[in-house]
DSSP file (Angstrom, degrees, kcal/mol; ACC not computed):
  #  RESIDUE AA STRUCTURE BP1 BP2  ACC     N-H-->O    O-->H-N    N-H-->O    O-->H-N    TCO  KAPPA ALPHA  PHI   PSI    X-CA   Y-CA   Z-CA
    1    1 A X              0   0    0      0, 0.0     2,-0.2     0, 0.0     5,-0.0   0.000 360.0 360.0 360.0 143.8    0.0    0.0    0.0
    2    2 A X    >>  -     0   0    0      1,-0.1     3,-1.4     4,-0.0     4,-0.5  -0.505 360.0-113.8 -84.2 157.8    1.1    3.5   -0.7
    3    3 A X  H >> S+     0   0    0      1,-0.3     4,-1.9     2,-0.2     3,-1.6   0.882 117.7  59.3 -57.2 -39.6    1.3    6.2    2.0
    4    4 A X  H 34 S+     0   0    0      1,-0.3    -1,-0.3     2,-0.2     5,-0.2   0.686  98.8  59.5 -66.9 -15.6   -1.5    8.1    0.2
    5    5 A X  H <4 S+     0   0    0     -3,-1.4    -1,-0.3     1,-0.1    -2,-0.2   0.647 113.7  36.6 -80.8 -15.9   -3.7    5.0    0.6
    6    6 A X  H << S+     0   0    0     -3,-1.6     9,-2.9    -4,-0.5     2,-0.3   0.726 115.4  43.4-108.2 -29.5   -3.3    5.3    4.4
    7    7 A X  B  < S-A   14   0A   0     -4,-1.9     7,-0.2     7,-0.3     2,-0.2  -0.916  83.8-100.9-129.3 148.6   -3.3    9.0    5.3
    8    8 A X     >  -     0   0    0      5,-2.8     4,-1.9    -2,-0.3    -3,-0.1  -0.434  23.1-144.2 -63.8 129.7   -5.2   12.1    4.3
    9    9 A X  T  4 S+     0   0    0      1,-0.2    -1,-0.1    -2,-0.2    -5,-0.0   0.652  97.7  48.6 -71.9 -12.5   -3.3   14.2    1.8
   10   10 A X  T  4 S+     0   0    0      3,-0.1    -1,-0.2    23,-0.0    -2,-0.0   0.874 133.4   4.1 -91.6 -43.6   -4.6   17.3    3.4
   11   11 A X  T  4 S-     0   0    0      2,-0.1    -2,-0.2     0, 0.0    -3,-0.0   0.425  89.1-121.0-127.1   0.4   -4.0   16.8    7.1
   12   12 A X     <  +     0   0    0     -4,-1.9     2,-0.2     1,-0.2    -3,-0.1   0.591  59.2 147.8  69.8  13.9   -2.1   13.5    7.4
   13   13 A X        -     0   0    0      1,-0.1    -5,-2.8    -6,-0.1    -1,-0.2  -0.545  59.6 -95.9 -75.4 144.2   -4.7   11.8    9.6
   14   14 A X  B     -A    7   0A   0     -7,-0.2    15,-0.6    -2,-0.2    -7,-0.3  -0.388  45.5-122.5 -60.3 133.6   -5.2    8.0    9.1
   15   15 A X  E     -B   28   0B   0     -9,-2.9     2,-0.3    13,-0.1    13,-0.2  -0.421  22.9-160.0 -78.5 153.2   -8.0    7.3    6.8
   16   16 A X  E     -B   27   0B   0     11,-2.7    11,-3.0    -2,-0.1     2,-0.5  -0.813  21.4-113.7-121.3 168.0  -11.1    5.3    7.6
   17   17 A X  E     +B   26   0B   0     -2,-0.3     2,-0.3     9,-0.2     9,-0.2  -0.896  42.6 158.6-107.1 134.4  -13.5    3.6    5.2
   18   18 A X  E     -B   25   0B   0      7,-2.3     7,-2.7    -2,-0.5     2,-0.6  -0.991  47.1 -98.4-150.9 149.3  -17.1    4.8    5.1
   19   19 A X  E     +B   24   0B   0     -2,-0.3     2,-0.4     5,-0.2     5,-0.3  -0.627  49.9 166.3 -75.0 121.2  -20.0    4.6    2.7
   20   20 A X  E >   -B   23   0B   0      3,-3.2     3,-1.4    -2,-0.6    -2,-0.0  -0.998  64.1  -3.3-137.7 129.8  -20.1    7.9    0.8
   21   21 A X  T 3  S-     0   0    0     -2,-0.4    -1,-0.1     1,-0.3     3,-0.1   0.868 132.5 -52.8  54.9  39.0  -22.1    8.5   -2.4
   22   22 A X  T 3  S+     0   0    0      1,-0.2     2,-0.3    -3,-0.0    -1,-0.3   0.512 123.6  80.1  81.3   4.8  -23.3    4.9   -2.5
   23   23 A X  E <  S-B   20   0B   0     -3,-1.4    -3,-3.2    -5,-0.1     2,-0.5  -0.981  85.2-103.0-140.6 153.2  -19.8    3.3   -2.3
   24   24 A X  E     +B   19   0B   0     -2,-0.3     2,-0.3    -5,-0.3    -5,-0.2  -0.646  53.1 167.7 -74.1 127.2  -17.3    2.5    0.4
   25   25 A X  E     -B   18   0B   0     -7,-2.7    -7,-2.3    -2,-0.5     2,-0.2  -0.964  41.4 -97.0-139.2 153.3  -14.6    5.1    0.1
   26   26 A X  E     +B   17   0B   0      9,-0.5     9,-2.8    -2,-0.3     2,-0.3  -0.523  47.2 178.6 -67.5 137.6  -11.6    6.3    2.2
   27   27 A X  E     -BC  16  34B   0    -11,-3.0   -11,-2.7     7,-0.2     2,-0.6  -0.993  31.3-119.1-142.2 147.8  -12.5    9.3    4.2
   28   28 A X  E  >  -B   15   0B   0      5,-2.2     4,-1.8    -2,-0.3   -13,-0.1  -0.780  13.9-157.6 -88.7 121.1  -10.6   11.5    6.7
   29   29 A X  T  4 S+     0   0    0     -2,-0.6    -1,-0.1   -15,-0.6   -14,-0.1   0.655  91.5  50.3 -71.3 -13.4  -12.2   11.4   10.2
   30   30 A X  T  4 S+     0   0    0    -16,-0.1    -1,-0.2     3,-0.1   -15,-0.0   0.919 128.8  12.4 -89.0 -52.4  -10.5   14.7   11.0
   31   31 A X  T  4 S-     0   0    0      2,-0.1    -2,-0.2   -18,-0.0    -1,-0.1   0.391  93.6-124.3-110.5   2.7  -11.3   17.0    8.0
   32   32 A X     <  +     0   0    0     -4,-1.8     2,-0.4     1,-0.2    -3,-0.1   0.671  50.9 161.1  64.3  19.2  -14.0   14.9    6.3
   33   33 A X        -     0   0    0     -5,-0.1    -5,-2.2    -6,-0.0     2,-0.4  -0.593  32.0-143.6 -72.5 127.4  -12.1   14.8    3.0
   34   34 A X  B     -C   27   0B   0     -2,-0.4     2,-0.6    -7,-0.2    -7,-0.2  -0.791  10.9-140.0 -89.9 133.2  -13.4   12.0    0.8
   35   35 A X        -     0   0    0     -9,-2.8     2,-0.6    -2,-0.4    -9,-0.5  -0.856  14.7-166.4 -99.1 120.1  -10.6   10.3   -1.3
   36   36 A X        -     0   0    0     -2,-0.6     2,-0.6   -11,-0.1   -11,-0.0  -0.928  12.9-144.5-105.8 119.9  -11.6    9.4   -4.8
   37   37 A X        -     0   0    0     -2,-0.6     2,-0.1     1,-0.0     3,-0.1  -0.750  17.7-136.0 -86.2 121.8   -9.2    7.1   -6.5
   38   38 A X        -     0   0    0     -2,-0.6     2,-0.1     1,-0.1    73,-0.0  -0.428  24.0-105.2 -72.4 148.6   -8.9    7.9  -10.2
   39   39 A X        -     0   0    0     -2,-0.1     2,-0.4     1,-0.1    73,-0.2  -0.449  33.2-118.3 -69.9 150.6   -8.9    5.1  -12.7
   40   40 A X  E     -d  112   0C   0     71,-2.4    73,-2.8    -2,-0.1     2,-0.5  -0.721  24.5-138.5 -87.9 139.5   -5.6    4.2  -14.2
   41   41 A X  E     -d  113   0C   0     -2,-0.4    33,-2.6    33,-0.3     2,-0.3  -0.869  22.3-179.6-103.4 129.1   -5.4    4.7  -18.0
   42   42 A X  E     -dE 114  73C   0     71,-3.1    73,-3.0    -2,-0.5     2,-0.4  -0.851  11.0-151.1-119.1 160.3   -3.7    2.1  -20.2
   43   43 A X  E     -dE 115  72C   0     29,-3.0    29,-2.0    -2,-0.3     2,-0.3  -0.970  11.2-178.0-130.0 147.1   -3.2    2.0  -23.9
   44   44 A X  E     -dE 116  71C   0     71,-2.1    73,-2.4    -2,-0.4     2,-0.4  -0.979  13.8-144.5-138.2 154.5   -2.8   -0.8  -26.4
   45   45 A X  E     -d  117   0C   0     25,-2.2     2,-0.7    -2,-0.3    25,-0.4  -0.938   8.2-145.1-120.5 141.8   -2.2   -0.8  -30.1
   46   46 A X  E     -d  118   0C   0     71,-2.7    73,-2.1    -2,-0.4     2,-0.6  -0.928  25.7-176.5-100.5 111.3   -3.5   -3.0  -32.8
   47   47 A X  E     -d  119   0C   0     -2,-0.7     7,-2.4     7,-0.3     2,-0.2  -0.919   6.9-160.4-115.8 106.3   -0.6   -3.2  -35.3
   48   48 A X  E     +G   53   0D   0     71,-0.7    73,-0.4    -2,-0.6     2,-0.3  -0.562  12.8 179.1 -87.9 152.4   -1.3   -5.2  -38.5
   49   49 A X  E >  S-G   52   0D   0      3,-2.4     3,-1.6    -2,-0.2    -2,-0.0  -0.864  73.2 -24.4-149.8 115.3    1.3   -6.7  -40.8
   50   50 A X  T 3  S-     0   0    0     -2,-0.3     3,-0.1     1,-0.3    -2,-0.0   0.878 128.0 -45.9  50.7  45.4    0.3   -8.7  -43.9
   51   51 A X  T 3  S+     0   0    0      1,-0.3    89,-0.5    88,-0.0    -1,-0.3   0.509 120.4 102.4  80.6   5.0   -3.1   -9.7  -42.4
   52   52 A X  E <   -G   49   0D   0     -3,-1.6    -3,-2.4    87,-0.2     2,-0.4  -0.783  65.6-125.7-118.0 163.2   -1.7  -10.6  -39.0
   53   53 A X  E     -GH  48 138D   0     85,-3.3    85,-2.4    -2,-0.3     2,-0.2  -0.906  22.1-116.4-115.1 135.3   -1.7   -8.7  -35.6
   54   54 A X  E     + H   0 137D   0     -7,-2.4    16,-0.4    -2,-0.4    -7,-0.3  -0.501  42.1 170.9 -68.2 130.6    1.3   -7.9  -33.5
   55   55 A X  E     - H   0 136D   0     81,-3.0    81,-2.3    -2,-0.2     2,-0.4  -0.956  22.3-143.9-139.2 158.8    1.3   -9.6  -30.1
   56   56 A X  E     -IH  68 135D   0     12,-3.0    12,-2.3    -2,-0.3     2,-0.7  -0.947  16.8-131.0-121.6 145.2    3.6  -10.0  -27.1
   57   57 A X  E     -IH  67 134D   0     77,-2.9    76,-3.7    -2,-0.4    77,-0.8  -0.875  43.7-118.0 -91.2 115.3    4.1  -13.0  -24.8
   58   58 A X  E     - H   0 132D   0      8,-3.2     7,-3.3    -2,-0.7    74,-0.2  -0.249  32.0-176.8 -67.8 135.3    3.9  -11.3  -21.4
   59   59 A X        +     0   0    0     72,-2.8     2,-0.3     5,-0.2    73,-0.2   0.136  59.0  87.5-113.4  16.8    6.9  -11.4  -19.1
   60   60 A X  S    S-     0   0    0     71,-0.3     5,-0.1     2,-0.3    73,-0.1  -0.753  91.6 -97.4-114.9 165.0    5.3   -9.6  -16.2
   61   61 A X  S >  S+     0   0    0     -2,-0.3     3,-1.7     2,-0.1     2,-0.8   0.865 104.0  74.2 -48.8 -52.6    3.3  -10.9  -13.3
   62   62 A X  T 3  S-     0   0    0      1,-0.3    -2,-0.3    -3,-0.0    -1,-0.1  -0.525 125.1  -9.3 -71.5 106.8   -0.2  -10.2  -14.7
   63   63 A X  T >  S-     0   0    0     -2,-0.8     3,-2.4     1,-0.2    -5,-0.3   0.750  87.9-168.3  79.4  24.8   -0.7  -12.8  -17.4
   64   64 A X  T <  S+     0   0    0     -3,-1.7    -5,-0.2     1,-0.3    -1,-0.2  -0.192  70.9   9.5 -51.0 128.9    2.9  -14.1  -17.3
   65   65 A X  T 3  S+     0   0    0     -7,-3.3    -1,-0.3     1,-0.3     2,-0.2   0.301 107.9 104.4  84.5  -9.6    3.6  -16.4  -20.2
   66   66 A X  S <  S-     0   0    0     -3,-2.4    -8,-3.2    -8,-0.1    -1,-0.3  -0.518  71.4-105.8 -98.3 172.2    0.3  -15.6  -22.0
   67   67 A X  E     +Ij  57 146D   0     78,-2.7    80,-3.2   -10,-0.3    81,-0.5  -0.683  40.0 156.8-105.2 151.0   -0.2  -13.4  -25.0
   68   68 A X  E     -I   56   0D   0    -12,-2.3   -12,-3.0    -2,-0.3     2,-0.2  -0.971  45.5 -81.7-157.8 170.2   -1.6   -9.9  -25.4
   69   69 A X        -     0   0    0     -2,-0.3   -14,-0.2   -14,-0.2     2,-0.1  -0.522  60.0 -95.4 -74.0 146.9   -1.6   -6.8  -27.5
   70   70 A X  S    S+     0   0    0    -16,-0.4   -25,-2.2   -25,-0.4     2,-0.3  -0.416  75.6  97.3 -67.6 136.6    1.3   -4.5  -26.9
   71   71 A X  E     +E   44   0C   0     16,-0.3     2,-0.3   -27,-0.2   -27,-0.2  -0.980  34.2 179.2 170.0-174.6    0.6   -1.7  -24.5
   72   72 A X  E     -E   43   0C   0    -29,-2.0   -29,-3.0    -2,-0.3     2,-0.1  -0.968  43.5 -30.6 175.0-165.9    0.9   -0.4  -21.0
   73   73 A X  E     -E   42   0C   0     -2,-0.3     2,-0.5   -31,-0.3   -31,-0.3  -0.417  48.8-124.4 -79.7 146.8    0.1    2.4  -18.6
   74   74 A X        -     0   0    0    -33,-2.6   -33,-0.3    -2,-0.1     2,-0.1  -0.770  30.6-127.8 -84.1 128.8    0.0    6.1  -19.6
   75   75 A X    >   -     0   0    0     -2,-0.5     3,-2.5     4,-0.1     8,-0.1  -0.478  36.9 -85.1 -76.4 150.7    2.4    8.1  -17.4
   76   76 A X  T 3  S+     0   0    0      1,-0.3    -1,-0.1    -2,-0.1     3,-0.1  -0.332 117.2  12.3 -56.2 128.5    1.1   11.2  -15.6
   77   77 A X  T 3  S+     0   0    0      1,-0.3     2,-0.3    -3,-0.1    -1,-0.3   0.409  98.1 129.9  83.6  -1.7    1.2   14.2  -17.9
   78   78 A X    <   -     0   0    0     -3,-2.5    -1,-0.3     1,-0.1     2,-0.2  -0.659  65.4-113.7 -88.6 140.5    1.9   12.0  -21.0
   79   79 A X     >  -     0   0    0     -2,-0.3     4,-2.4     1,-0.1     3,-0.2  -0.549  26.3-129.4 -69.6 134.3   -0.1   12.4  -24.2
   80   80 A X  H  > S+     0   0    0      1,-0.2     4,-2.2    -2,-0.2    -1,-0.1   0.885 105.9  48.4 -58.0 -44.7   -2.1    9.1  -24.7
   81   81 A X  H  > S+     0   0    0      1,-0.2     4,-2.1     2,-0.2    -1,-0.2   0.864 110.7  51.7 -66.0 -34.9   -1.0    8.6  -28.3
   82   82 A X  H  > S+     0   0    0     -3,-0.2     4,-2.5     2,-0.2    -2,-0.2   0.908 109.3  50.7 -65.8 -41.6    2.6    9.2  -27.4
   83   83 A X  H  X S+     0   0    0     -4,-2.4     4,-2.8     2,-0.2    -2,-0.2   0.894 108.0  53.2 -61.7 -40.1    2.2    6.6  -24.6
   84   84 A X  H  X S+     0   0    0     -4,-2.2     4,-2.0     1,-0.2    -2,-0.2   0.939 112.0  43.6 -62.0 -46.9    0.8    4.1  -27.0
   85   85 A X  H  X S+     0   0    0     -4,-2.1     4,-2.2     2,-0.2    -1,-0.2   0.897 113.7  52.4 -64.8 -40.4    3.7    4.4  -29.4
   86   86 A X  H  X S+     0   0    0     -4,-2.5     4,-2.9     1,-0.2    -2,-0.2   0.926 108.7  49.5 -60.6 -46.9    6.2    4.3  -26.5
   87   87 A X  H  X S+     0   0    0     -4,-2.8     4,-2.1     1,-0.2   -16,-0.3   0.900 109.7  50.6 -63.7 -40.8    4.7    1.1  -25.2
   88   88 A X  H  X S+     0   0    0     -4,-2.0     4,-2.3    -5,-0.2     6,-0.6   0.942 113.6  45.9 -60.8 -45.8    4.8   -0.6  -28.6
   89   89 A X  H  X S+     0   0    0     -4,-2.2     4,-2.2     1,-0.2    -2,-0.2   0.928 112.4  49.9 -62.0 -46.2    8.5    0.3  -29.0
   90   90 A X  H  < S+     0   0    0     -4,-2.9    40,-0.4     1,-0.2    41,-0.3   0.868 120.0  35.9 -62.1 -36.9    9.4   -0.7  -25.5
   91   91 A X  H  < S+     0   0    0     -4,-2.1    38,-2.2    -5,-0.2    -1,-0.2   0.742 134.8  17.4 -89.4 -25.0    7.8   -4.1  -25.8
   92   92 A X  H  < S-     0   0    0     -4,-2.3    35,-2.9    -5,-0.2    -3,-0.2   0.557  88.6-121.4-128.1 -11.6    8.4   -5.0  -29.4
   93   93 A X  S  < S+     0   0    0     -4,-2.2    32,-1.5    -5,-0.5     2,-0.3   0.434  71.3 127.3  79.4  -1.8   11.2   -2.8  -30.8
   94   94 A X  E     -F  124   0C   0     -6,-0.6     2,-0.5    30,-0.2    -1,-0.3  -0.694  55.0-139.9 -93.2 142.0    8.9   -1.5  -33.5
   95   95 A X  E     -F  123   0C   0     28,-2.3    27,-3.2    -2,-0.3    28,-1.3  -0.847  29.1-176.5 -94.5 131.5    8.3    2.2  -34.2
   96   96 A X  E     -F  121   0C   0     -2,-0.5     2,-0.6    25,-0.3    25,-0.2  -0.914  28.9-135.8-128.8 156.2    4.6    2.9  -35.0
   97   97 A X  E     -F  120   0C   0     23,-2.6    23,-2.4    -2,-0.3     2,-0.3  -0.965  32.5-131.3-106.1 121.5    2.5    5.9  -36.0
   98   98 A X  E     +F  119   0C   0     -2,-0.6    21,-0.2    21,-0.2     3,-0.1  -0.562  33.7 171.0 -79.8 132.4   -0.6    5.9  -33.9
   99   99 A X  E     +     0   0C   0     19,-3.3    67,-0.1    -2,-0.3    -1,-0.1   0.267  39.9   2.4-110.0-127.6   -3.9    6.3  -35.8
  100  100 A X  E     -     0   0C   0     65,-0.5    18,-2.8    63,-0.3     2,-0.5  -0.272  65.9-113.0 -70.6 146.3   -7.6    6.1  -35.0
  101  101 A X  E     -F  117   0C   0     16,-0.2    16,-0.3     1,-0.2     3,-0.1  -0.687  24.8-168.8 -73.6 121.8   -9.0    5.4  -31.6
  102  102 A X  E     -     0   0C   0     14,-3.1     2,-0.3    -2,-0.5    15,-0.2   0.886  57.5 -63.3 -77.9 -43.1  -10.7    1.9  -31.8
  103  103 A X  E     -F  116   0C   0     13,-1.3    13,-2.8    -3,-0.1     2,-0.5  -0.957  39.4 -98.4 171.9 172.0  -12.5    2.4  -28.4
  104  104 A X  E     -F  115   0C   0     -2,-0.3     2,-0.4    11,-0.2    11,-0.2  -0.978  38.9-162.9-115.7 124.8  -12.2    2.8  -24.7
  105  105 A X  E     +F  114   0C   0      9,-3.0     9,-2.9    -2,-0.5     2,-0.3  -0.898  16.6 159.1-117.1 136.7  -12.7   -0.4  -22.7
  106  106 A X        -     0   0    0     -2,-0.4     2,-0.4     7,-0.2     7,-0.1  -0.979  20.4-151.6-149.0 158.6  -13.5   -0.8  -19.0
  107  107 A X    >   -     0   0    0      5,-0.4     3,-2.1     3,-0.4     5,-0.1  -0.983  35.5 -92.8-133.7 144.7  -15.0   -3.5  -16.8
  108  108 A X  T 3  S+     0   0    0     -2,-0.4     3,-0.1     1,-0.3    -2,-0.0  -0.296 111.8  12.0 -55.3 132.3  -16.9   -3.2  -13.6
  109  109 A X  T 3  S+     0   0    0      1,-0.2     2,-0.6     2,-0.0    -1,-0.3   0.301  99.7 112.4  82.9 -10.0  -14.6   -3.4  -10.6
  110  110 A X    <   -     0   0    0     -3,-2.1    -3,-0.4     1,-0.1    -1,-0.2  -0.866  55.9-155.6 -98.6 122.3  -11.4   -3.0  -12.7
  111  111 A X        +     0   0    0     -2,-0.6   -71,-2.4    -3,-0.1     2,-0.5   0.453  68.3  90.4 -76.9   2.2   -9.7    0.3  -12.0
  112  112 A X  E     -d   40   0C   0    -73,-0.2     2,-0.4    -5,-0.1    -5,-0.4  -0.868  56.5-164.7-107.2 127.1   -8.0    0.3  -15.4
  113  113 A X  E     -d   41   0C   0    -73,-2.8   -71,-3.1    -2,-0.5     2,-0.5  -0.882  14.9-149.1 -99.7 139.1   -9.5    1.9  -18.5
  114  114 A X  E     -dF  42 105C   0     -9,-2.9    -9,-3.0    -2,-0.4     2,-0.5  -0.945   6.4-159.1-117.6 119.4   -7.9    0.8  -21.7
  115  115 A X  E     -dF  43 104C   0    -73,-3.0   -71,-2.1    -2,-0.5     2,-0.5  -0.852  15.6-157.2 -92.8 125.9   -7.7    3.1  -24.8
  116  116 A X  E     -dF  44 103C   0    -13,-2.8   -14,-3.1    -2,-0.5   -13,-1.3  -0.904  11.9-176.0-112.2 130.7   -7.2    1.1  -27.9
  117  117 A X  E     -dF  45 101C   0    -73,-2.4   -71,-2.7    -2,-0.5     2,-0.3  -0.897  26.6-125.2-122.6 149.9   -5.6    2.6  -31.1
  118  118 A X  E     -d   46   0C   0    -18,-2.8   -19,-3.3    -2,-0.3     2,-0.3  -0.696  37.6-172.6 -79.5 146.8   -4.9    1.4  -34.6
  119  119 A X  E     -dF  47  98C   0    -73,-2.1   -71,-0.7    -2,-0.3     2,-0.5  -0.986  20.1-139.3-144.1 155.2   -1.3    1.9  -35.5
  120  120 A X  E     - F   0  97C   0    -23,-2.4   -23,-2.6    -2,-0.3     2,-0.3  -0.959  24.7-122.1-117.4 128.3    0.9    1.6  -38.5
  121  121 A X  E     + F   0  96C   0     -2,-0.5   -25,-0.3   -73,-0.4     3,-0.1  -0.504  36.1 166.7 -67.0 129.1    4.4    0.1  -38.3
  122  122 A X  E     -     0   0C   0    -27,-3.2     2,-0.3     1,-0.3   -26,-0.2   0.469  56.4 -41.7-123.9  -7.4    7.0    2.6  -39.6
  123  123 A X  E    S+ F   0  95C   0    -28,-1.3   -28,-2.3     2,-0.0    -1,-0.3  -0.988  73.5 100.5 171.2-165.8   10.3    1.2  -38.5
  124  124 A X  E     - F   0  94C   0     -2,-0.3     2,-0.4   -30,-0.3   -30,-0.2  -0.252  66.6 -78.5  89.0-179.4   12.4   -0.5  -35.9
  125  125 A X        -     0   0    0    -32,-1.5     2,-0.5     2,-0.1    -1,-0.0  -0.992  40.1-117.0-126.5 125.6   13.4   -4.1  -35.4
  126  126 A X        +     0   0    0     -2,-0.4     2,-0.3   -33,-0.1   -33,-0.2  -0.467  58.3 134.8 -65.8 113.9   11.1   -6.7  -34.1
  127  127 A X        -     0   0    0    -35,-2.9     2,-0.2    -2,-0.5   -33,-0.1  -0.960  59.0 -97.3-159.4 144.7   12.5   -8.0  -30.8
  128  128 A X        -     0   0    0     -2,-0.3   -36,-0.2     5,-0.2   -37,-0.1  -0.443  38.9-145.1 -67.1 129.9   11.1   -8.7  -27.4
  129  129 A X    >   -     0   0    0    -38,-2.2     3,-1.7    -2,-0.2   -38,-0.2  -0.157  39.1 -79.3 -82.5-175.3   11.6   -5.9  -24.9
  130  130 A X  T 3  S+     0   0    0    -40,-0.4   -39,-0.1     1,-0.3    -2,-0.1   0.740 130.7  46.6 -60.7 -25.1   12.3   -6.3  -21.1
  131  131 A X  T 3  S+     0   0    0    -41,-0.3   -72,-2.8   -73,-0.0     2,-0.4   0.376 104.4  73.3 -99.3   4.6    8.6   -7.0  -20.3
  132  132 A X  E <   -H   58   0D   0     -3,-1.7   -74,-0.2   -74,-0.2     3,-0.1  -0.941  55.0-164.1-122.1 141.1    8.0   -9.5  -23.1
  133  133 A X  E    S-     0   0D   0    -76,-3.7     2,-0.3    -2,-0.4    -5,-0.2   0.817  82.1  -6.6 -84.8 -35.9    9.2  -13.1  -23.5
  134  134 A X  E     -H   57   0D   0    -77,-0.8   -77,-2.9    -7,-0.1     2,-0.3  -0.964  60.5-151.9-151.6 160.9    8.5  -13.2  -27.2
  135  135 A X  E     +H   56   0D   0     -2,-0.3     2,-0.3   -79,-0.2   -79,-0.2  -0.978  27.7 140.5-135.2 151.9    6.9  -11.1  -29.9
  136  136 A X  E     -H   55   0D   0    -81,-2.3   -81,-3.0    -2,-0.3     2,-0.4  -0.987  45.4 -98.5-174.6 173.3    5.2  -12.1  -33.1
  137  137 A X  E     -H   54   0D   0     -2,-0.3     2,-0.3   -83,-0.2   -83,-0.2  -0.909  37.4-174.7-110.9 136.3    2.4  -11.6  -35.5
  138  138 A X  E     -H   53   0D   0    -85,-2.4   -85,-3.3    -2,-0.4     2,-0.2  -0.954  28.0-112.8-133.0 148.2   -0.8  -13.8  -35.4
  139  139 A X    >   -     0   0    0     -2,-0.3     3,-1.7     3,-0.3   -87,-0.2  -0.547  26.6-127.8 -72.0 142.0   -3.9  -14.3  -37.5
  140  140 A X  G >  S+     0   0    0    -89,-0.5     3,-0.6     1,-0.3    -1,-0.1   0.816 112.6  56.2 -59.9 -28.9   -7.1  -13.2  -35.7
  141  141 A X  G 3  S+     0   0    0      1,-0.2    -1,-0.3     0, 0.0    -2,-0.0   0.549 114.2  37.7 -79.5  -8.3   -8.4  -16.6  -36.6
  142  142 A X  G <  S+     0   0    0     -3,-1.7    -3,-0.3     2,-0.0    -1,-0.2  -0.395  79.5 166.4-141.2  58.3   -5.5  -18.4  -34.8
  143  143 A X    <   -     0   0    0     -3,-0.6     3,-0.1    -5,-0.1    -3,-0.1  -0.453  33.6-122.0 -75.8 147.0   -4.7  -16.4  -31.7
  144  144 A X        -     0   0    0      1,-0.2     2,-0.3    -2,-0.1    -1,-0.1  -0.190  56.1 -59.9 -72.2 177.9   -2.4  -17.8  -29.0
  145  145 A X        -     0   0    0      1,-0.1   -78,-2.7     2,-0.0     2,-0.3  -0.477  65.1-135.5 -64.4 123.0   -3.7  -18.2  -25.4
  146  146 A X  B     -j   67   0D   0     -2,-0.3   -78,-0.2   -80,-0.2     3,-0.2  -0.591  15.1-151.3 -90.4 141.9   -4.6  -14.6  -24.3
  147  147 A X  S    S+     0   0    0    -80,-3.2     2,-0.5    -2,-0.3   -79,-0.1   0.821  93.0  36.9 -72.4 -33.1   -3.7  -13.0  -21.0
  148  148 A X    >   -     0   0    0    -81,-0.5     3,-2.2     1,-0.1     4,-0.4  -0.957  67.6-154.1-127.6 113.7   -6.8  -10.8  -21.2
  149  149 A X  T >> S+     0   0    0     -2,-0.5     3,-1.1     1,-0.3     4,-0.9   0.789  94.2  72.3 -54.3 -27.1  -10.1  -12.1  -22.7
  150  150 A X  H 3> S+     0   0    0      1,-0.3     4,-2.5     2,-0.2    -1,-0.3   0.811  82.2  70.4 -57.5 -31.3  -10.9   -8.4  -23.5
  151  151 A X  H <> S+     0   0    0     -3,-2.2     4,-2.5     1,-0.2    -1,-0.3   0.847  93.7  54.3 -59.9 -34.2   -8.2   -8.6  -26.2
  152  152 A X  H <> S+     0   0    0     -3,-1.1     4,-2.1    -4,-0.4    -1,-0.2   0.924 110.4  46.7 -64.8 -42.3  -10.4  -10.8  -28.4
  153  153 A X  H  X S+     0   0    0     -4,-0.9     4,-2.5     2,-0.2    -2,-0.2   0.891 110.9  53.0 -63.6 -40.2  -13.3   -8.3  -28.1
  154  154 A X  H  X S+     0   0    0     -4,-2.5     4,-2.6     1,-0.2    -2,-0.2   0.933 110.1  47.4 -59.0 -47.7  -10.8   -5.5  -28.9
  155  155 A X  H  X S+     0   0    0     -4,-2.5     4,-2.8     2,-0.2    -1,-0.2   0.870 110.7  51.4 -65.8 -36.6   -9.7   -7.3  -32.1
  156  156 A X  H  X S+     0   0    0     -4,-2.1     4,-2.2     2,-0.2    -1,-0.2   0.926 112.0  46.7 -65.9 -42.6  -13.3   -8.0  -33.1
  157  157 A X  H  X S+     0   0    0     -4,-2.5     4,-0.8     2,-0.2    -2,-0.2   0.916 114.0  48.4 -64.4 -41.5  -14.2   -4.3  -32.7
  158  158 A X  H >< S+     0   0    0     -4,-2.6     3,-0.7     1,-0.2    -2,-0.2   0.931 112.5  48.5 -61.6 -45.6  -11.0   -3.3  -34.6
  159  159 A X  H 3< S+     0   0    0     -4,-2.8    -1,-0.2     1,-0.2    -2,-0.2   0.864 116.4  42.2 -64.0 -37.8  -11.7   -5.8  -37.4
  160  160 A X  H 3< S+     0   0    0     -4,-2.2     2,-0.3    -5,-0.2    -1,-0.2   0.477  94.5 104.4 -90.0  -2.8  -15.4   -4.6  -37.8
  161  161 A X    X<  -     0   0    0     -4,-0.8     3,-1.2    -3,-0.7     4,-0.1  -0.562  65.5-146.4 -83.8 140.7  -14.6   -0.9  -37.5
  162  162 A X  T 3  S+     0   0    0     -2,-0.3     3,-0.4     1,-0.2    -1,-0.1   0.656 103.9  59.7 -72.7 -14.1  -14.6    1.4  -40.4
  163  163 A X  T 3   +     0   0    0      1,-0.2   -63,-0.3   -61,-0.1    -1,-0.2   0.223  69.7 104.2 -96.0  14.2  -11.9    3.2  -38.5
  164  164 A X    <   +     0   0    0     -3,-1.2     2,-0.2    -6,-0.2    -1,-0.2   0.650  58.8  95.5 -74.3  -9.9   -9.5    0.2  -38.4
  165  165 A X              0   0    0     -3,-0.4   -65,-0.5     1,-0.2   -47,-0.1  -0.571 360.0 360.0 -75.1 141.2   -7.4    1.8  -41.1
  166  166 A X              0   0    0     -2,-0.2    -1,-0.2   -67,-0.1   -46,-0.1   0.554 360.0 360.0 -57.3 360.0   -4.5    3.7  -39.8
């Protein structure tokens, strides 16, 4: 847990949990400040090559050893499209130009919202980055075992979208 999860950012009093606005939320018993945790924003890119989609075999805890679309978290103050291109490069070695927004995906109870973009490969060398065990291109009809079931929905939306063109 982070310090900000335990103490009020205004007066440093230990937080308690109380139902506020229909949900249990951290609240300061001293100054009555309600703490709202913002959702974390992640980005992923759908990068096609010759009818196949770029994927990474995850080398991090969440979904370790399973496959997913390249992406990751947006840093505070970072432009979302810049984060999308950065994450693809960090995980795959490919340079991309980020195109159309495919959609914004979220699930009840999950604090992460995922912005999905179409992207066009413009350079680089395909190689697994520090957070990937492998990288490769796969047909949507023959996907490897996915770390996140949402990725199949993302790909179907991308495939059926008139905006799937870079």
